[in-house]
C-alpha positions in Angstrom: -22.2 17.2 93.9 -24.8 14.3 94.1 -27.5 16.6 93.7 -28.6 16.8 89.7 -29.5 20.6 90.4 -26.8 21.4 91.9 -24.4 20.3 89.0 -26.9 22.5 86.7 -26.7 25.2 88.6 -22.7 25.5 89.3 -22.9 24.5 84.9 -24.9 27.4 84.6 -22.5 29.3 86.6 -19.8 28.6 85.3 -20.4 29.0 81.3 -22.1 32.8 82.1 -19.0 33.4 84.3 -17.1 32.4 81.4 -19.2 33.8 78.8 -18.4 37.5 80.7 -14.8 37.3 81.8 -12.9 34.4 79.7 -12.2 36.5 76.6 -10.0 39.0 78.1 -7.5 36.5 79.4 -7.6 34.5 75.9 -4.9 35.1 73.5 -5.8 35.9 69.5 -5.6 32.3 68.9 -7.4 30.8 71.4 -11.0 29.7 71.9 -12.8 28.4 74.5 -15.5 26.4 74.4 -18.2 25.8 77.5 -21.3 23.7 77.4 -23.8 23.1 79.9 -26.4 24.8 82.4 -28.7 27.3 80.7 -30.3 24.9 78.3 -27.4 22.7 77.6 -26.6 25.7 75.5 -22.7 25.3 73.9 -20.6 28.7 74.0 -17.3 29.6 71.6 -15.3 32.5 73.4 -12.7 34.4 72.1 -11.8 37.8 71.8 -13.7 39.0 69.9 -17.1 37.5 70.6 -19.3 34.9 72.3 -21.0 32.7 70.0 -23.7 29.8 70.5 -22.5 26.8 69.1 -25.8 24.7 68.1 -24.3 21.7 66.7 -22.5 21.0 70.0 -25.9 21.2 72.1 -26.2 18.3 74.1 -28.5 17.1 76.5 -25.7 13.8 77.1 -24.8 13.8 81.0 -21.6 12.6 81.3 -19.1 15.0 81.0 -16.6 12.4 79.8 -18.0 12.0 76.1 -19.0 15.2 76.2 -15.6 16.2 76.3 -14.6 13.4 73.1 -17.2 15.6 71.3 -16.0 18.4 71.9 -12.4 17.4 71.0 -13.4 16.3 67.8 -15.2 19.1 66.8 -12.3 21.1 67.9 -10.5 19.0 65.2 -12.4 19.0 63.0 -12.5 23.3 62.5 -8.8 22.9 62.4 -7.6 23.4 66.2 -3.6 22.4 66.2 -3.3 21.5 69.8 -6.4 20.2 72.1 -5.3 19.3 75.9 -7.4 17.5 77.7 -6.9 17.1 81.1 -8.3 14.7 83.4 -7.9 12.0 86.4 -10.5 9.8 84.8 -9.1 6.9 82.9 -12.7 6.5 81.2 -11.7 9.9 79.4 -8.2 8.1 78.0 -10.0 5.0 77.2 -12.8 6.8 75.4 -9.8 8.9 73.0 -8.0 5.5 72.5 -10.6 4.1 70.5 -11.5 7.3 68.1 -10.1 6.5 64.5 
């Protein structure tokens, strides 16, 4: 995974896969947001639709900061629960610095 093209290819595959198949697995209350790969687009996936989220478009390479951006956007849009699971302590430190 040290090759940037491999990472981009995996992100593209994951984004496309989730856009096609994830809706059937979500409850009516759930929204899945995926980003990366194809032109760094971000998609919001619900049972009803797959939509581009232009406000979350980013070329940020570090997943740590993307996670924070997505979590803040979810909170701003009324999310009651946000679950972030990461073995990286940098993510914890970044969350602790949010006001």
